[in-house]
C-alpha positions as CSV (number, residue, x, y, z in Angstrom):
1,M,44.3,-29.5,16.7
2,K,46.0,-27.8,13.8
3,H,43.9,-29.8,11.4
4,L,40.7,-28.7,13.2
5,G,41.8,-25.1,13.1
6,F,42.5,-25.4,9.3
7,V,39.0,-26.8,8.7
8,L,37.3,-24.0,10.7
9,V,39.1,-21.3,8.7
10,T,38.1,-23.0,5.5
11,L,34.4,-23.1,6.5
12,L,34.4,-19.5,7.5
13,L,35.9,-18.5,4.1
14,S,33.3,-20.6,2.3
15,V,30.4,-19.0,4.2
16,D,31.8,-15.5,3.5
17,C,32.0,-16.2,-0.3
18,V,28.4,-17.4,-0.4
19,A,27.2,-14.3,1.4
20,Q,28.9,-12.1,-1.1
21,S,27.9,-14.0,-4.3
22,D,25.7,-12.2,-6.8
23,F,23.4,-14.6,-8.7
24,C,22.3,-11.8,-11.0
25,Q,25.9,-11.2,-12.0
26,T,26.1,-14.8,-12.9
27,M,23.0,-14.6,-15.1
28,N,24.2,-11.4,-16.7
29,A,27.5,-12.9,-17.6
30,A,25.8,-15.9,-19.2
31,M,23.4,-13.7,-21.2
32,R,26.2,-11.4,-22.4
33,A,28.2,-14.4,-23.5
34,L,25.6,-15.1,-26.2
35,P,26.7,-12.8,-29.1
36,A,23.5,-13.5,-31.1
37,G,21.2,-14.3,-28.2
38,G,19.9,-17.6,-27.1
39,V,18.8,-19.5,-23.9
40,V,20.3,-19.1,-20.5
41,D,19.2,-22.2,-18.5
42,E,19.4,-21.6,-14.7
43,T,17.0,-24.4,-13.8
44,S,19.8,-26.3,-12.0
45,A,20.2,-23.4,-9.5
46,T,18.0,-24.1,-6.5
47,G,17.4,-22.8,-3.0
48,T,17.9,-19.2,-2.1
49,Q,20.1,-16.9,-4.2
50,T,20.9,-13.2,-3.7
51,C,21.2,-10.4,-6.2
52,F,22.9,-7.1,-5.8
53,S,22.8,-6.0,-9.5
54,D,20.6,-5.8,-12.5
55,P,20.9,-9.1,-14.5
56,F,20.0,-7.4,-17.7
57,A,22.5,-4.6,-17.6
58,N,24.1,-4.2,-21.1
59,V,22.1,-7.1,-22.5
60,N,21.1,-6.2,-26.0
61,V,20.4,-9.6,-27.7
62,P,17.3,-11.8,-27.6
63,V,17.4,-13.9,-24.5
64,T,15.3,-16.7,-22.9
65,L,16.0,-17.0,-19.2
66,L,14.8,-20.2,-17.6
67,L,14.5,-20.4,-13.8
68,G,13.7,-23.5,-11.7
69,R,12.7,-24.1,-8.1
70,I,14.5,-21.1,-6.7
71,T,14.0,-18.0,-4.5
72,I,15.9,-14.9,-5.7
73,T,16.2,-12.0,-3.3
74,S,17.2,-8.8,-5.1
75,T,18.1,-5.4,-3.7
76,E,18.3,-3.9,-7.2
77,S,15.6,-3.2,-9.8
78,W,15.7,-5.1,-13.1
79,T,15.4,-3.2,-16.4
80,I,14.2,-5.7,-19.0
81,P,15.2,-4.8,-22.6
82,S,13.5,-5.9,-25.8
83,N,13.1,-9.5,-26.9
84,V,13.4,-11.1,-23.5
85,L,11.4,-14.1,-22.2
86,I,11.6,-15.1,-18.5
87,R,10.0,-18.4,-17.7
88,G,9.8,-19.8,-14.1
89,A,8.8,-23.3,-13.1
90,S,5.5,-22.1,-11.6
91,R,4.2,-19.2,-9.6
92,T,4.8,-21.2,-6.3
93,A,8.1,-22.8,-7.1
94,T,10.0,-19.8,-8.6
95,V,10.0,-16.7,-6.4
96,V,11.6,-13.3,-7.1
97,S,11.6,-11.1,-4.0
98,F,12.5,-7.5,-4.2
99,Q,14.0,-6.1,-1.0
100,P,15.3,-2.6,-1.9
101,T,17.5,-0.6,0.5
102,S,15.2,2.4,0.1
103,P,11.7,2.9,-1.4
104,T,11.8,2.4,-5.2
105,N,9.4,3.2,-8.0
106,N,9.7,0.0,-10.0
107,F,11.1,-3.5,-9.7
108,L,10.7,-5.3,-13.1
109,L,10.7,-2.3,-15.5
110,I,10.0,-3.5,-19.1
111,S,11.8,-0.9,-21.3
112,G,11.6,-2.7,-24.7
113,P,9.1,-4.4,-26.9
114,N,8.5,-8.2,-27.3
115,V,8.8,-9.2,-23.7
116,D,7.2,-12.3,-22.1
117,L,7.1,-12.8,-18.3
118,G,5.5,-16.0,-16.9
119,Y,5.2,-18.6,-14.2
120,F,6.9,-17.1,-11.2
121,A,6.0,-15.0,-8.1
122,V,6.9,-11.4,-7.7
123,I,6.8,-10.3,-4.0
124,G,8.6,-7.8,-1.8
125,R,8.3,-4.4,-0.1
126,D,8.8,-0.6,-0.4
127,T,8.0,-0.6,-4.1
128,G,5.6,1.5,-6.1
129,R,5.1,-1.0,-9.0
130,F,6.3,-4.6,-9.1
131,V,5.8,-5.0,-12.9
132,A,5.9,-1.8,-15.0
133,V,5.5,-1.6,-18.8
134,N,7.2,1.6,-19.8
135,G,5.6,2.8,-23.1
136,V,6.4,-0.2,-25.2
137,S,4.4,-2.8,-27.2
138,N,3.9,-6.5,-27.6
139,V,4.2,-7.5,-23.9
140,H,2.8,-10.6,-22.3
141,I,2.5,-10.7,-18.5
142,H,0.9,-14.0,-17.4
143,D,0.7,-16.7,-14.8
144,L,2.4,-14.5,-12.1
145,Y,1.7,-14.2,-8.4
146,V,2.1,-10.5,-7.5
147,S,2.0,-9.4,-3.9
148,G,3.3,-6.6,-1.6
149,T,3.3,-3.3,-3.6
150,S,3.1,-0.8,-0.8
151,S,5.2,2.4,-1.4
152,P,3.7,5.3,-3.3
153,P,6.0,6.1,-6.3
154,T,7.4,9.6,-6.9
155,N,5.5,9.7,-10.2
156,G,2.4,7.9,-11.5
157,P,0.2,5.5,-9.6
158,M,1.0,2.7,-7.3
159,A,0.1,-0.7,-8.8
160,G,0.9,-4.4,-8.7
161,I,1.0,-4.4,-12.6
162,Y,1.3,-1.1,-14.4
163,A,1.0,-0.8,-18.2
164,V,1.8,2.0,-20.6
165,G,1.9,1.1,-24.2
166,N,0.1,-0.9,-26.9
167,D,-0.7,-4.6,-27.5
168,I,-0.2,-5.6,-23.9
169,W,-1.7,-8.9,-22.5
170,I,-2.1,-9.2,-18.8
171,E,-3.7,-12.6,-18.1
172,N,-4.0,-15.5,-15.7
173,N,-2.2,-13.7,-12.9
174,I,-3.0,-13.8,-9.1
175,L,-2.8,-10.5,-7.3
176,S,-3.2,-10.3,-3.5
177,G,-2.0,-8.1,-0.7
178,N,-1.1,-5.0,-2.8
179,G,-1.6,-1.4,-1.8
180,P,-0.5,0.6,1.2
181,A,-1.4,-0.8,4.6
182,T,-2.9,2.6,5.7
183,S,-6.3,3.5,6.9
184,P,-7.9,4.7,4.7
185,P,-6.0,3.2,1.7
186,D,-4.7,5.4,-1.1
187,L,-7.5,5.9,-3.7
188,Q,-4.8,6.2,-6.4
189,S,-3.5,2.6,-5.9
190,Y,-4.4,-0.3,-8.1
191,D,-3.9,-4.0,-8.5
192,I,-3.8,-3.6,-12.3
193,V,-3.8,-0.3,-14.1
194,A,-3.3,0.8,-17.8
195,W,-2.2,4.4,-17.9
196,R,-1.7,7.3,-20.3
197,N,-3.8,6.6,-23.4
198,P,-2.9,2.9,-24.1
199,S,-4.6,0.8,-26.8
200,R,-5.2,-2.9,-27.2
201,I,-4.8,-3.7,-23.5
202,H,-6.1,-7.1,-22.7
203,I,-6.8,-7.8,-19.0
204,R,-8.1,-11.3,-18.8
205,N,-8.7,-14.2,-16.4
206,N,-6.8,-12.6,-13.4
207,Q,-7.7,-13.2,-9.8
208,I,-7.6,-10.3,-7.4
209,S,-8.3,-10.5,-3.6
210,N,-7.3,-9.4,-0.2
211,S,-5.6,-6.1,-1.3
212,N,-5.5,-2.6,0.1
213,T,-5.8,-0.9,-3.2
214,G,-8.3,1.8,-4.0
215,Q,-9.3,0.2,-7.3
216,S,-8.8,-3.4,-8.5
217,I,-8.6,-3.1,-12.3
218,T,-8.6,0.3,-14.1
219,C,-8.0,1.3,-17.7
220,F,-7.5,5.0,-18.3
221,N,-8.3,6.5,-21.8
222,C,-8.0,3.0,-23.3
223,Q,-8.8,2.3,-26.9
224,D,-9.9,-1.1,-28.2
225,S,-9.2,-2.8,-24.9
226,D,-10.9,-5.3,-22.6
227,A,-11.3,-6.8,-19.2
228,I,-12.7,-10.3,-19.6
229,G,-13.1,-13.3,-17.3
230,N,-11.5,-11.7,-14.2
231,Q,-12.4,-12.7,-10.6
232,V,-12.3,-9.6,-8.5
233,D,-12.8,-9.2,-4.7
234,Q,-12.1,-5.5,-4.1
235,N,-11.9,-6.1,-0.4
236,N,-14.1,-3.1,0.5
237,R,-11.2,-1.2,2.2
238,M,-12.5,2.3,1.7
239,P,-13.9,4.5,4.5
240,S,-17.6,5.6,4.4
241,P,-18.6,7.7,2.7
242,I,-16.3,8.3,-0.3
243,T,-17.2,10.4,-3.3
244,G,-15.2,8.3,-5.8
245,G,-13.2,5.0,-5.7
246,G,-13.4,1.5,-4.5
247,Y,-14.2,0.2,-7.9
248,G,-13.9,-3.4,-9.0
249,I,-13.4,-2.7,-12.7
250,M,-13.2,0.9,-14.1
251,F,-12.7,2.2,-17.6
252,Y,-12.4,5.9,-17.4
253,A,-11.6,8.6,-19.9
254,S,-9.9,11.6,-18.2
255,T,-9.3,13.0,-21.6
256,G,-11.0,12.1,-24.9
257,I,-13.2,9.0,-25.0
258,T,-12.8,5.4,-24.0
259,E,-13.5,3.7,-27.4
260,A,-14.6,0.1,-28.2
261,A,-14.0,-1.4,-24.7
262,R,-15.2,-4.9,-23.8
263,I,-16.0,-5.6,-20.1
264,E,-17.4,-9.1,-20.2
265,H,-17.7,-12.4,-18.2
266,N,-16.2,-11.0,-15.0
267,H,-17.2,-11.8,-11.5
268,V,-16.9,-8.8,-9.2
269,T,-17.8,-8.7,-5.5
270,N,-17.3,-6.9,-2.2
271,T,-16.5,-3.4,-3.5
272,A,-16.6,-0.1,-1.7
273,G,-17.8,1.7,-4.9
274,S,-19.4,0.5,-8.1
275,G,-18.7,-3.0,-9.2
276,I,-18.2,-1.9,-12.8
277,Y,-17.9,1.8,-13.8
278,C,-17.5,3.1,-17.4
279,A,-17.1,6.8,-17.7
280,T,-17.2,8.6,-21.1
281,C,-17.3,5.4,-23.0
282,S,-18.3,4.9,-26.7
283,H,-19.1,1.8,-28.7
284,T,-18.5,-0.3,-25.6
285,S,-19.9,-3.6,-24.5
286,I,-20.6,-4.5,-20.8
287,A,-22.0,-8.0,-21.0
288,N,-22.5,-11.2,-19.0
289,N,-20.9,-10.0,-15.8
290,T,-21.9,-11.2,-12.3
291,V,-21.7,-8.4,-9.8
292,A,-22.5,-9.0,-6.1
293,H,-22.4,-7.1,-2.7
294,V,-21.2,-3.8,-4.1
295,A,-21.4,0.0,-3.5
296,Q,-20.9,-0.5,0.2
297,Q,-19.2,2.8,1.0
298,Q,-19.3,5.2,-2.0
299,S,-21.8,8.2,-1.9
300,D,-23.9,8.6,-5.0
301,D,-24.4,12.4,-4.5
302,V,-21.9,13.2,-7.2
303,E,-21.2,10.1,-9.3
304,P,-23.5,7.2,-10.2
305,V,-23.0,4.2,-8.0
306,G,-24.2,0.7,-8.5
307,C,-23.5,-2.8,-9.7
308,V,-23.0,-1.4,-13.2
309,S,-22.7,2.4,-13.6
310,V,-22.2,4.2,-16.9
311,N,-21.5,7.9,-16.9
312,G,-21.5,9.0,-20.5
313,F,-22.2,6.0,-22.7
314,D,-22.6,6.6,-26.4
315,H,-23.9,3.8,-28.7
316,G,-23.0,1.0,-26.3
317,S,-24.6,-2.1,-24.9
318,V,-25.2,-3.3,-21.4
319,T,-26.5,-6.8,-21.8
320,G,-27.0,-10.0,-19.8
321,N,-25.5,-8.8,-16.5
322,V,-26.5,-10.1,-13.1
323,C,-26.6,-7.8,-10.1
324,D,-27.0,-9.6,-6.8
325,G,-26.9,-7.0,-4.0
326,S,-26.1,-3.3,-4.1
327,V,-26.2,-0.8,-1.2
328,K,-27.1,1.9,-3.8
329,D,-28.8,1.5,-7.2
330,C,-28.3,-1.7,-9.2
331,F,-27.9,-0.2,-12.8
332,V,-27.3,3.5,-13.3
333,I,-27.3,5.5,-16.5
334,D,-25.9,9.0,-16.2
335,T,-24.4,11.8,-18.2
336,G,-22.8,13.9,-15.5
337,G,-19.3,15.2,-15.6
338,A,-17.3,17.6,-17.7
339,G,-16.5,16.6,-21.2
340,N,-19.0,13.8,-21.1
341,N,-20.2,12.4,-24.4
342,G,-23.8,11.8,-23.1
343,V,-25.8,8.7,-23.3
344,S,-27.3,8.3,-26.8
345,G,-28.2,5.3,-29.0
346,S,-27.4,2.7,-26.3
347,V,-29.1,-0.6,-25.4
348,F,-29.7,-2.0,-22.0
349,S,-31.2,-5.5,-22.3
350,G,-31.5,-8.8,-20.5
351,N,-30.1,-7.6,-17.2
352,T,-31.2,-8.9,-13.8
353,A,-31.2,-6.8,-10.7
354,H,-31.8,-8.3,-7.3
355,F,-31.6,-6.8,-3.8
356,C,-31.2,-3.1,-4.8
357,G,-30.7,-0.6,-1.9
358,G,-31.8,2.2,-4.3
359,N,-33.4,1.8,-7.7
360,G,-33.2,-1.2,-10.0
361,F,-32.6,1.0,-13.0
362,S,-31.8,4.7,-12.4
363,L,-31.7,7.2,-15.2
364,R,-30.1,10.4,-14.0
365,S,-28.5,13.2,-16.0
366,T,-27.5,16.8,-16.3
367,V,-28.2,16.7,-20.0
368,P,-30.9,14.8,-21.8
369,L,-30.6,11.0,-22.2
370,T,-31.6,10.3,-25.8
371,N,-32.5,7.4,-28.1
372,L,-32.2,4.6,-25.5
373,V,-33.6,1.0,-25.6
374,V,-34.3,-0.5,-22.2
375,T,-35.9,-3.9,-22.7
376,G,-36.2,-7.4,-21.3
377,N,-34.7,-6.5,-17.9
378,S,-35.9,-8.0,-14.6
379,V,-35.8,-6.1,-11.2
380,E,-36.8,-7.9,-8.0
381,L,-36.6,-6.8,-4.3
382,V,-36.0,-3.1,-4.3
383,N,-35.1,-2.7,-0.6
384,G,-34.5,1.1,-0.3
385,T,-37.3,3.2,1.2
386,N,-37.3,5.5,-1.8
387,G,-36.2,3.2,-4.6
388,Y,-38.2,2.2,-7.7
389,G,-37.8,-0.7,-10.2
390,F,-37.2,1.8,-13.0
391,N,-36.7,5.5,-12.1
392,I,-36.0,8.8,-13.9
393,Y,-34.3,10.8,-11.3
394,L,-35.7,14.2,-10.3
395,V,-35.0,16.9,-12.9
396,S,-33.4,14.4,-15.4
397,L,-34.9,14.4,-18.9
398,V,-35.2,11.4,-21.1
399,Q,-36.0,11.7,-24.8
400,S,-36.9,8.9,-27.3
401,L,-36.8,6.0,-24.8
402,I,-38.1,2.6,-25.7
403,L,-39.0,0.9,-22.4
404,T,-40.6,-2.4,-23.1
405,N,-40.9,-6.0,-21.9
406,N,-39.4,-5.3,-18.5
407,I,-40.4,-6.9,-15.1
408,A,-40.3,-5.0,-11.8
409,I,-41.2,-6.8,-8.6
410,A,-41.3,-3.9,-6.1
411,P,-43.5,-2.6,-3.3
412,P,-46.9,-1.1,-4.4
413,G,-46.5,2.0,-6.4
414,R,-42.7,1.7,-6.8
415,S,-42.3,-0.3,-10.0
416,Y,-42.1,2.6,-12.5
417,N,-41.5,6.2,-11.8
418,L,-41.2,8.1,-15.1
419,G,-43.3,11.1,-14.2
420,D,-43.5,13.8,-17.0
421,R,-39.8,13.6,-17.6
422,C,-40.0,11.1,-20.5
423,L,-40.6,12.8,-23.9
424,R,-41.4,10.9,-27.1
425,C,-41.1,7.6,-25.2
426,I,-42.6,4.2,-26.0
427,V,-43.6,2.4,-22.8
428,A,-45.2,-0.9,-23.4
429,N,-45.6,-4.5,-22.2
430,N,-43.9,-3.9,-18.8
431,L,-45.0,-5.8,-15.7
């Protein structure tokens, strides 16, 4: 009996030690033991591990951290310094779960340049941003699964992935279940957002679905940046009507101009607002996107709403896009809004519009639209009671428009509605 009692005490002590262990403290000690940096290989650690501290505290050397088939539950945020690579086994095998004791702004806060995060899942609760780039450069965020962002931060927007800085690559990630579970959702919540005048932001080949966010992908005041090859289901979680929000992909200049953006080869569906929205954009390409079942909630009284909507679009190109179903217009060209750079010298060609609730192409503005080429586009099945294949909206004025070689299959008398609002225009070879 004494022997059994001794064994019982030993087991209780063992369980207590495991409960109090801090895996992040173990990783931190290993990293700090490398005076010139190196590799910390934790792939032999498996199962569930718990963290009560930041594993990167006082780490100031280049480090590669390797993680295996493990679930790490952390109650503390991680502040990742410069020259760090974290590599998991895969985004299903390696899971990092953030369970803060109180709502927290950021979990993985990247505070230094030259950081690479890949091949693990980031999940949790009560967090404003799971991955946040804090004004640094040369960051690669890829092959992650990000889910569960739900708590509005005390500053800035809520997002699954948040980027401030330059030369940031966000690619091949899966994002799902982000945003506040409120009705209606917060319009200022995002799956992926680039914030505060970034440049060379590359948002590529990400998959987004089943979220509660107000917008899926947004780039604010971005220069020389792109959204390419993304698969976006915005989840249409907005109430009806809304005046702005529910976008699949948005490039928006709140100050200055969005310059040299590329929005190409994306598939966008099931949005409350416009599928793709570019506001105050210059020298920008919107090309070869497929946009379907969009504009289901947003009102177009104030902002242009459609599969592809541009609101201020100077010397840009909208080419080869397919619109398959919009509750409002399919393609909208507008110049409304304060500080807008107008629509001048842009080309709209080779686009296909199908099942438009409003107009196939709608030209609407508060200032003249000038020097436009609209050619080789096809519009079929305009379903709205007042819609046209190609329409110049009410008091809008268009100058020096070339409208040629387009096809409009619409009810009788509703193919082209240009009125007397097109000055010095060439209209030819349209069907």
